N, CA, C and O atoms as CSV, one atom per row, in Angstrom:
chain,resi,resn,atom,element,x,y,z
A,1,MET,N,N,-41.468,-182.736,-125.944
A,1,MET,CA,C,-41.030,-181.244,-125.537
A,1,MET,C,C,-41.015,-180.703,-127.343
A,1,MET,O,O,-40.216,-181.035,-128.219
A,2,MET,N,N,-42.055,-179.898,-127.423
A,2,MET,CA,C,-41.780,-179.865,-129.592
A,2,MET,C,C,-40.361,-178.610,-129.180
A,2,MET,O,O,-40.095,-178.093,-128.095
A,3,PRO,N,N,-39.539,-178.409,-130.818
A,3,PRO,CA,C,-38.476,-178.100,-130.643
A,3,PRO,C,C,-38.133,-176.995,-130.745
A,3,PRO,O,O,-38.193,-176.627,-131.918
A,4,TYR,N,N,-37.605,-175.855,-129.713
A,4,TYR,CA,C,-37.019,-174.575,-130.040
A,4,TYR,C,C,-37.474,-173.563,-131.297
A,4,TYR,O,O,-36.983,-173.419,-132.417
A,5,PRO,N,N,-38.731,-172.860,-130.578
A,5,PRO,CA,C,-39.012,-172.188,-132.293
A,5,PRO,C,C,-38.187,-171.843,-132.528
A,5,PRO,O,O,-37.164,-171.853,-131.842
A,6,GLU,N,N,-38.424,-171.164,-134.195
A,6,GLU,CA,C,-37.338,-170.566,-134.556
A,6,GLU,C,C,-37.553,-169.024,-134.230
A,6,GLU,O,O,-36.565,-168.364,-134.550
A,7,SER,N,N,-38.189,-168.567,-133.889
A,7,SER,CA,C,-38.540,-167.231,-134.274
A,7,SER,C,C,-38.005,-167.109,-132.434
A,7,SER,O,O,-37.548,-166.045,-132.016
A,8,MET,N,N,-38.088,-167.796,-131.919
A,8,MET,CA,C,-37.828,-167.569,-130.309
A,8,MET,C,C,-35.809,-167.459,-130.463
A,8,MET,O,O,-34.960,-166.745,-129.931
A,9,MET,N,N,-35.782,-168.312,-131.230
A,9,MET,CA,C,-33.994,-168.755,-131.198
A,9,MET,C,C,-33.504,-167.372,-132.108
A,9,MET,O,O,-32.348,-166.957,-132.021
A,10,GLU,N,N,-34.681,-166.621,-133.117
A,10,GLU,CA,C,-33.437,-165.508,-134.261
A,10,GLU,C,C,-33.582,-164.672,-132.776
A,10,GLU,O,O,-32.522,-164.292,-132.279
A,11,GLY,N,N,-34.730,-164.399,-132.119
A,11,GLY,CA,C,-35.084,-163.043,-130.989
A,11,GLY,C,C,-34.294,-162.960,-129.830
A,11,GLY,O,O,-34.158,-162.009,-129.061
A,12,HIS,N,N,-33.608,-164.485,-129.795
A,12,HIS,CA,C,-32.658,-164.629,-128.647
A,12,HIS,C,C,-31.153,-163.405,-129.944
A,12,HIS,O,O,-30.969,-162.187,-129.951
A,13,GLN,N,N,-30.565,-164.359,-130.654
A,13,GLN,CA,C,-29.631,-164.095,-131.480
A,13,GLN,C,C,-29.436,-162.431,-131.519
A,13,GLN,O,O,-28.379,-161.844,-131.289
A,14,ALA,N,N,-31.075,-161.646,-131.966
A,14,ALA,CA,C,-31.008,-160.074,-132.148
A,14,ALA,C,C,-30.496,-160.012,-130.394
A,14,ALA,O,O,-29.350,-159.610,-130.192
A,15,MET,N,N,-31.056,-160.271,-129.602
A,15,MET,CA,C,-30.807,-159.729,-127.736
A,15,MET,C,C,-29.498,-159.928,-127.920
A,15,MET,O,O,-28.999,-158.824,-127.700
A,16,MET,N,N,-28.718,-160.614,-128.168
A,16,MET,CA,C,-27.449,-160.572,-128.241
A,16,MET,C,C,-26.569,-159.844,-129.259
A,16,MET,O,O,-25.463,-159.385,-128.974
A,17,ALA,N,N,-27.041,-159.784,-130.262
A,17,ALA,CA,C,-26.675,-158.670,-131.194
A,17,ALA,C,C,-26.401,-157.158,-130.566
A,17,ALA,O,O,-25.360,-156.504,-130.492
A,18,GLU,N,N,-27.411,-156.942,-130.251
A,18,GLU,CA,C,-28.084,-155.771,-129.372
A,18,GLU,C,C,-26.790,-155.663,-128.243
A,18,GLU,O,O,-25.853,-154.887,-128.435
A,19,ILE,N,N,-26.877,-156.566,-127.025
A,19,ILE,CA,C,-25.775,-156.400,-125.947
A,19,ILE,C,C,-24.532,-156.361,-126.442
A,19,ILE,O,O,-23.670,-155.691,-125.875
A,20,LYS,N,N,-24.287,-157.024,-127.490
A,20,LYS,CA,C,-22.765,-156.602,-128.449
A,20,LYS,C,C,-23.572,-154.711,-128.083
A,20,LYS,O,O,-23.946,-154.183,-127.035
A,21,LYS,N,N,-23.533,-154.137,-129.778
A,21,LYS,CA,C,-23.883,-153.199,-129.566
A,21,LYS,C,C,-23.680,-152.439,-128.611
A,21,LYS,O,O,-22.705,-151.701,-128.471
A,22,GLN,N,N,-24.792,-152.599,-127.731
A,22,GLN,CA,C,-24.833,-151.640,-126.220
A,22,GLN,C,C,-23.551,-151.245,-125.775
A,22,GLN,O,O,-22.918,-150.195,-125.666
A,23,ASN,N,N,-23.303,-153.070,-125.443
A,23,ASN,CA,C,-20.944,-152.542,-124.657
A,23,ASN,C,C,-20.037,-151.460,-125.189
A,23,ASN,O,O,-19.474,-150.403,-124.905
A,24,ASP,N,N,-20.260,-152.488,-126.266
A,24,ASP,CA,C,-19.093,-151.566,-127.690
A,24,ASP,C,C,-19.582,-150.125,-127.808
A,24,ASP,O,O,-18.699,-149.299,-128.040
A,25,ALA,N,N,-20.889,-149.656,-127.683
A,25,ALA,CA,C,-20.928,-147.615,-127.477
A,25,ALA,C,C,-20.605,-147.185,-125.941
A,25,ALA,O,O,-19.966,-146.183,-125.619
A,26,LEU,N,N,-21.364,-148.460,-124.766
A,26,LEU,CA,C,-20.303,-147.959,-123.165
A,26,LEU,C,C,-19.228,-147.660,-123.457
A,26,LEU,O,O,-18.702,-146.565,-123.258
A,27,ALA,N,N,-18.308,-149.496,-124.463
A,27,ALA,CA,C,-16.845,-148.872,-124.170
A,27,ALA,C,C,-15.524,-148.028,-124.252
A,27,ALA,O,O,-14.405,-147.972,-123.742
A,28,THR,N,N,-16.841,-146.973,-125.834
A,28,THR,CA,C,-16.171,-146.452,-127.123
A,28,THR,C,C,-16.341,-144.839,-124.861
A,28,THR,O,O,-15.451,-144.232,-124.265
A,29,GLN,N,N,-17.423,-144.910,-124.669
A,29,GLN,CA,C,-17.402,-143.882,-124.103
A,29,GLN,C,C,-16.764,-143.955,-123.197
A,29,GLN,O,O,-15.934,-143.063,-123.369
A,30,VAL,N,N,-16.602,-144.320,-122.493
A,30,VAL,CA,C,-15.711,-144.624,-120.791
A,30,VAL,C,C,-14.315,-144.633,-121.539
A,30,VAL,O,O,-13.445,-144.480,-120.682
A,31,ALA,N,N,-13.705,-144.764,-122.928
A,31,ALA,CA,C,-12.596,-144.580,-123.171
A,31,ALA,C,C,-12.525,-142.801,-122.848
A,31,ALA,O,O,-11.899,-142.090,-122.062
A,32,GLU,N,N,-13.481,-142.593,-123.871
A,32,GLU,CA,C,-13.851,-141.009,-123.420
A,32,GLU,C,C,-13.753,-140.135,-122.623
A,32,GLU,O,O,-13.279,-138.999,-122.634
A,33,MET,N,N,-14.649,-141.266,-121.328
A,33,MET,CA,C,-14.012,-140.724,-120.012
A,33,MET,C,C,-12.988,-140.599,-119.871
A,33,MET,O,O,-12.539,-139.494,-119.565
A,34,ASN,N,N,-12.192,-141.685,-120.038
A,34,ASN,CA,C,-10.441,-141.781,-119.386
A,34,ASN,C,C,-9.564,-140.617,-119.663
A,34,ASN,O,O,-8.831,-139.917,-118.964
A,35,LYS,N,N,-10.008,-140.657,-121.395
A,35,LYS,CA,C,-8.950,-139.211,-122.089
A,35,LYS,C,C,-9.743,-137.843,-121.801
A,35,LYS,O,O,-8.952,-136.903,-121.882
A,36,ALA,N,N,-10.701,-137.534,-121.575
A,36,ALA,CA,C,-10.907,-135.854,-120.886
A,36,ALA,C,C,-10.381,-135.268,-120.223
A,36,ALA,O,O,-9.444,-135.809,-119.635
A,37,PRO,N,N,-10.716,-133.695,-119.915
A,37,PRO,CA,C,-9.828,-133.500,-118.962
A,37,PRO,C,C,-10.891,-133.370,-117.552
A,37,PRO,O,O,-12.106,-133.562,-117.557
A,38,GLN,N,N,-10.088,-133.013,-116.455
A,38,GLN,CA,C,-10.777,-134.073,-115.309
A,38,GLN,C,C,-12.278,-132.743,-115.032
A,38,GLN,O,O,-13.229,-133.201,-114.398
A,39,ASP,N,N,-12.353,-131.807,-115.324
A,39,ASP,CA,C,-13.223,-131.091,-115.224
A,39,ASP,C,C,-14.892,-131.353,-116.555
A,39,ASP,O,O,-15.895,-130.660,-116.729
A,40,LYS,N,N,-14.518,-132.394,-117.065
A,40,LYS,CA,C,-15.595,-133.007,-118.205
A,40,LYS,C,C,-15.648,-134.654,-117.859
A,40,LYS,O,O,-16.344,-135.409,-118.539
A,41,LYS,N,N,-15.071,-134.992,-117.052
A,41,LYS,CA,C,-15.479,-136.398,-115.989
A,41,LYS,C,C,-16.608,-136.344,-115.324
A,41,LYS,O,O,-17.454,-137.198,-115.058
A,42,LEU,N,N,-16.523,-135.389,-115.126
A,42,LEU,CA,C,-18.469,-135.793,-114.016
A,42,LEU,C,C,-19.564,-136.215,-115.385
A,42,LEU,O,O,-20.388,-137.125,-115.475
A,43,ASP,N,N,-19.165,-135.123,-116.369
A,43,ASP,CA,C,-20.553,-135.067,-116.507
A,43,ASP,C,C,-20.510,-136.207,-117.895
A,43,ASP,O,O,-21.565,-136.745,-118.231
A,44,LEU,N,N,-19.589,-136.421,-118.428
A,44,LEU,CA,C,-19.416,-137.955,-119.214
A,44,LEU,C,C,-19.766,-138.683,-117.906
A,44,LEU,O,O,-20.675,-138.073,-117.343
A,45,LEU,N,N,-19.445,-139.565,-117.350
A,45,LEU,CA,C,-19.262,-140.432,-115.609
A,45,LEU,C,C,-21.342,-140.090,-115.599
A,45,LEU,O,O,-22.047,-141.097,-115.536
A,46,SER,N,N,-21.753,-139.270,-115.636
A,46,SER,CA,C,-23.438,-139.528,-115.596
A,46,SER,C,C,-23.896,-139.958,-117.074
A,46,SER,O,O,-24.644,-140.886,-117.381
A,47,ALA,N,N,-23.144,-138.885,-118.039
A,47,ALA,CA,C,-23.580,-139.713,-118.903
A,47,ALA,C,C,-23.959,-141.153,-119.831
A,47,ALA,O,O,-24.761,-141.384,-120.736
A,48,ILE,N,N,-22.742,-142.125,-118.958
A,48,ILE,CA,C,-22.994,-143.374,-119.155
A,48,ILE,C,C,-23.641,-144.029,-118.456
A,48,ILE,O,O,-24.246,-145.032,-118.832
A,49,VAL,N,N,-23.632,-143.372,-116.762
A,49,VAL,CA,C,-24.597,-144.444,-115.798
A,49,VAL,C,C,-26.376,-144.154,-116.601
A,49,VAL,O,O,-27.175,-145.085,-116.696
A,50,THR,N,N,-26.657,-142.905,-117.028
A,50,THR,CA,C,-27.736,-142.512,-117.693
A,50,THR,C,C,-27.754,-143.642,-118.774
A,50,THR,O,O,-28.792,-144.257,-119.019
A,51,ARG,N,N,-27.106,-143.782,-119.124
A,51,ARG,CA,C,-27.549,-144.869,-120.313
A,51,ARG,C,C,-27.439,-146.164,-120.326
A,51,ARG,O,O,-27.995,-146.894,-121.147
A,52,MET,N,N,-26.468,-146.653,-119.107
A,52,MET,CA,C,-26.763,-147.712,-118.501
A,52,MET,C,C,-27.860,-148.239,-117.773
A,52,MET,O,O,-28.107,-149.442,-117.857
A,53,ILE,N,N,-28.544,-147.489,-117.073
A,53,ILE,CA,C,-29.768,-147.599,-116.517
A,53,ILE,C,C,-30.523,-147.740,-117.824
A,53,ILE,O,O,-30.849,-148.869,-118.192
A,54,GLU,N,N,-30.833,-146.640,-118.576
A,54,GLU,CA,C,-31.839,-146.960,-119.715
A,54,GLU,C,C,-31.547,-148.024,-120.978
A,54,GLU,O,O,-32.438,-148.060,-121.828
A,55,GLN,N,N,-30.849,-148.547,-121.102
A,55,GLN,CA,C,-29.783,-150.340,-121.088
A,55,GLN,C,C,-30.824,-151.488,-120.395
A,55,GLN,O,O,-31.371,-152.511,-120.806
A,56,ARG,N,N,-30.788,-150.684,-119.012
A,56,ARG,CA,C,-31.179,-151.851,-117.721
A,56,ARG,C,C,-32.475,-151.928,-118.596
A,56,ARG,O,O,-32.602,-152.824,-119.430
A,57,ILE,N,N,-33.908,-150.503,-118.294
A,57,ILE,CA,C,-34.913,-150.412,-118.175
A,57,ILE,C,C,-35.034,-151.891,-119.721
A,57,ILE,O,O,-35.665,-152.945,-119.794
A,58,SER,N,N,-34.245,-151.302,-120.506
A,58,SER,CA,C,-34.692,-151.631,-122.528
A,58,SER,C,C,-34.503,-153.521,-122.200
A,58,SER,O,O,-35.223,-154.360,-122.740
A,59,MET,N,N,-34.100,-153.638,-121.846
A,59,MET,CA,C,-33.319,-155.211,-121.181
A,59,MET,C,C,-34.564,-156.208,-120.652
A,59,MET,O,O,-35.164,-157.232,-120.979
A,60,ASP,N,N,-34.529,-155.232,-119.655
A,60,ASP,CA,C,-35.353,-155.632,-118.726
A,60,ASP,C,C,-37.080,-156.642,-119.886
A,60,ASP,O,O,-37.614,-157.738,-120.059
A,61,GLU,N,N,-37.179,-154.829,-120.396
A,61,GLU,CA,C,-38.280,-155.082,-120.716
A,61,GLU,C,C,-38.752,-156.100,-122.046
A,61,GLU,O,O,-39.915,-156.431,-122.278
A,62,LEU,N,N,-37.518,-156.509,-122.865
A,62,LEU,CA,C,-37.217,-157.368,-123.586
A,62,LEU,C,C,-37.652,-158.418,-122.772
A,62,LEU,O,O,-38.836,-158.745,-122.699
A,63,MET,N,N,-36.404,-159.165,-121.924
A,63,MET,CA,C,-36.537,-159.973,-121.220
A,63,MET,C,C,-38.246,-160.828,-121.019
A,63,MET,O,O,-38.759,-161.822,-121.532
A,64,ALA,N,N,-38.759,-159.649,-119.844
A,64,ALA,CA,C,-40.200,-159.953,-120.019
A,64,ALA,C,C,-41.218,-160.376,-120.967
A,64,ALA,O,O,-42.217,-161.034,-120.677
A,65,LYS,N,N,-40.850,-159.894,-122.279
A,65,LYS,CA,C,-41.766,-159.949,-123.476
A,65,LYS,C,C,-41.618,-161.181,-123.433
A,65,LYS,O,O,-42.439,-162.055,-123.154
A,66,MET,N,N,-39.803,-161.300,-123.911
A,66,MET,CA,C,-39.267,-163.863,-124.738
A,66,MET,C,C,-39.662,-164.086,-122.920
A,66,MET,O,O,-39.937,-165.279,-122.799
A,67,ASN,N,N,-39.716,-163.757,-122.275
A,67,ASN,CA,C,-40.210,-164.407,-120.965
A,67,ASN,C,C,-41.694,-165.438,-120.752
A,67,ASN,O,O,-41.882,-166.484,-120.132
A,68,ARG,N,N,-42.759,-164.393,-121.755
A,68,ARG,CA,C,-43.694,-164.034,-121.823
A,68,ARG,C,C,-44.654,-165.077,-122.990
A,68,ARG,O,O,-45.671,-165.755,-122.843
A,69,GLU,N,N,-43.777,-164.806,-124.130
A,69,GLU,CA,C,-43.169,-165.612,-125.513
A,69,GLU,C,C,-42.971,-166.961,-125.152
A,69,GLU,O,O,-43.663,-167.848,-125.652
A,70,MET,N,N,-42.229,-167.154,-124.461
A,70,MET,CA,C,-41.525,-168.742,-123.929
A,70,MET,C,C,-43.028,-169.122,-123.331
A,70,MET,O,O,-43.919,-169.572,-124.052
A,71,MET,N,N,-43.164,-168.903,-122.072
A,71,MET,CA,C,-44.507,-168.892,-121.750
A,71,MET,C,C,-45.858,-169.680,-122.136
A,71,MET,O,O,-46.413,-170.670,-121.659
A,72,ARG,N,N,-46.117,-168.902,-123.093
A,72,ARG,CA,C,-47.319,-169.478,-124.211
A,72,ARG,C,C,-46.525,-170.405,-124.776
A,72,ARG,O,O,-46.729,-171.453,-124.163
A,73,SER,N,N,-45.656,-170.584,-125.698
A,73,SER,CA,C,-45.361,-171.675,-126.303
A,73,SER,C,C,-45.050,-172.698,-125.414
A,73,SER,O,O,-44.475,-173.641,-125.957
A,74,LEU,N,N,-45.292,-172.839,-123.941
A,74,LEU,CA,C,-44.875,-174.185,-123.893
A,74,LEU,C,C,-46.241,-174.306,-123.098
A,74,LEU,O,O,-46.037,-175.472,-122.760
A,75,ALA,N,N,-47.284,-174.062,-122.619
A,75,ALA,CA,C,-48.852,-173.892,-122.992
A,75,ALA,C,C,-48.987,-175.035,-124.186
A,75,ALA,O,O,-48.986,-176.259,-124.310
A,76,ALA,N,N,-49.093,-173.953,-124.901
A,76,ALA,CA,C,-48.990,-174.632,-126.777
A,76,ALA,C,C,-48.767,-176.112,-126.475
A,76,ALA,O,O,-49.591,-177.026,-126.504
A,77,ASP,N,N,-47.545,-176.141,-126.197
A,77,ASP,CA,C,-47.265,-177.134,-125.408
A,77,ASP,C,C,-47.633,-178.484,-125.274
A,77,ASP,O,O,-47.745,-179.620,-125.734
A,78,GLU,N,N,-47.767,-177.578,-124.263
A,78,GLU,CA,C,-48.410,-179.116,-122.758
A,78,GLU,C,C,-50.234,-179.280,-123.124
A,78,GLU,O,O,-50.970,-180.127,-122.618
A,79,GLU,N,N,-50.730,-177.989,-124.342
A,79,GLU,CA,C,-51.843,-178.606,-124.205
A,79,GLU,C,C,-52.048,-179.595,-125.808
A,79,GLU,O,O,-53.070,-180.005,-126.358
A,80,THR,N,N,-50.926,-179.686,-126.096
A,80,THR,CA,C,-50.594,-181.188,-127.377
A,80,THR,C,C,-50.716,-181.288,-127.069
A,80,THR,O,O,-51.888,-181.063,-126.768
A,81,MET,N,N,-49.686,-182.050,-126.061
A,81,MET,CA,C,-49.541,-183.296,-125.390
A,81,MET,C,C,-50.433,-183.210,-124.316
A,81,MET,O,O,-49.865,-183.654,-123.318
A,82,SER,N,N,-51.580,-182.839,-124.064
A,82,SER,CA,C,-52.874,-183.512,-123.450
A,82,SER,C,C,-53.604,-183.970,-124.524
A,82,SER,O,O,-53.745,-185.167,-124.775
A,83,ALA,N,N,-54.067,-183.083,-125.158
A,83,ALA,CA,C,-55.072,-183.725,-126.599
A,83,ALA,C,C,-54.660,-184.731,-126.774
A,83,ALA,O,O,-55.466,-185.649,-126.624
A,84,GLU,N,N,-53.278,-185.087,-127.159
A,84,GLU,CA,C,-52.730,-186.142,-127.743
A,84,GLU,C,C,-53.217,-187.636,-126.663
A,84,GLU,O,O,-53.652,-188.777,-126.817
A,85,ALA,N,N,-52.795,-186.704,-125.546
A,85,ALA,CA,C,-52.381,-188.156,-125.139
A,85,ALA,C,C,-54.011,-188.597,-124.453
A,85,ALA,O,O,-54.057,-189.743,-124.006
A,86,THR,N,N,-55.320,-187.759,-124.351
A,86,THR,CA,C,-56.821,-187.737,-124.308
A,86,THR,C,C,-57.833,-188.463,-125.478
A,86,THR,O,O,-59.006,-188.834,-125.484
A,87,THR,N,N,-56.037,-188.447,-127.059
A,87,THR,CA,C,-56.700,-189.027,-127.864
A,87,THR,C,C,-56.360,-190.798,-128.097
A,87,THR,O,O,-56.966,-191.709,-128.664
A,88,MET,N,N,-54.913,-190.685,-127.241
A,88,MET,CA,C,-55.107,-191.707,-127.224
A,88,MET,C,C,-55.752,-193.143,-125.717
A,88,MET,O,O,-55.638,-194.314,-125.356
A,89,GLU,N,N,-56.179,-192.286,-125.516
A,89,GLU,CA,C,-56.950,-193.290,-124.003
A,89,GLU,C,C,-58.518,-193.265,-125.061
A,89,GLU,O,O,-58.945,-194.381,-125.358
A,90,THR,N,N,-58.968,-192.566,-125.360
A,90,THR,CA,C,-60.075,-192.882,-125.801
A,90,THR,C,C,-60.335,-193.584,-127.053
A,90,THR,O,O,-61.502,-193.695,-127.429
A,91,LYS,N,N,-59.563,-193.974,-127.607
A,91,LYS,CA,C,-59.780,-194.675,-129.455
A,91,LYS,C,C,-60.225,-196.613,-128.265
A,91,LYS,O,O,-60.247,-197.137,-127.151
A,92,PRO,N,N,-60.382,-196.730,-129.243
A,92,PRO,CA,C,-61.318,-198.128,-128.359
A,92,PRO,C,C,-60.371,-199.679,-128.407
A,92,PRO,O,O,-60.932,-200.116,-129.411
A,93,GLU,N,N,-59.793,-200.312,-128.198
A,93,GLU,CA,C,-58.961,-201.170,-128.114
A,93,GLU,C,C,-60.261,-202.109,-129.305
A,93,GLU,O,O,-61.455,-201.866,-129.476
A,94,ALA,N,N,-59.522,-203.008,-129.823
A,94,ALA,CA,C,-60.621,-203.790,-130.892
A,94,ALA,C,C,-60.267,-205.142,-129.993
A,94,ALA,O,O,-59.314,-205.555,-129.332
A,95,THR,N,N,-61.767,-205.639,-130.407
A,95,THR,CA,C,-62.147,-206.738,-129.978
A,95,THR,C,C,-61.480,-207.978,-130.018
A,95,THR,O,O,-60.383,-207.826,-130.556
A,96,GLN,N,N,-61.673,-209.078,-129.692
A,96,GLN,CA,C,-60.870,-210.449,-130.293
A,96,GLN,C,C,-61.808,-210.745,-131.797
A,96,GLN,O,O,-61.282,-211.216,-132.806
A,97,SER,N,N,-63.191,-210.387,-131.710
A,97,SER,CA,C,-63.872,-210.647,-133.017
A,97,SER,C,C,-63.144,-210.046,-134.285
A,97,SER,O,O,-62.940,-210.689,-135.315
A,98,GLU,N,N,-62.763,-208.672,-134.070
A,98,GLU,CA,C,-62.567,-207.903,-134.919
A,98,GLU,C,C,-60.991,-208.402,-135.112
A,98,GLU,O,O,-60.631,-208.591,-136.274
A,99,ILE,N,N,-60.290,-208.567,-134.331
A,99,ILE,CA,C,-58.632,-209.337,-134.873
A,99,ILE,C,C,-58.589,-210.650,-135.762
A,99,ILE,O,O,-57.582,-210.989,-136.384
A,100,LYS,N,N,-59.424,-211.141,-135.759
A,100,LYS,CA,C,-60.123,-212.471,-136.078
A,100,LYS,C,C,-60.924,-212.205,-137.347
A,100,LYS,O,O,-61.599,-213.103,-137.851
């Protein structure tokens, strides 16, 4: 199998950075909700849940995209390996007269 493409590694690192950023923002929102007066908590909780759902939908889309890219990469690897195997199978072997 071919090495993990650099672009996929960069994509993974970017995704992890985005997850951290989202988690930090949610932590800030939760801290604000916890400090808020009782009559404001429900609105703040609703905003937090809405944001989490939006993030989940976005992450699902990103994961699907990354999965498609990985499958394309694996298919290309298989094609390359198959072509190499076919080339090796079709190479004529040297005859006894060619060896001498």
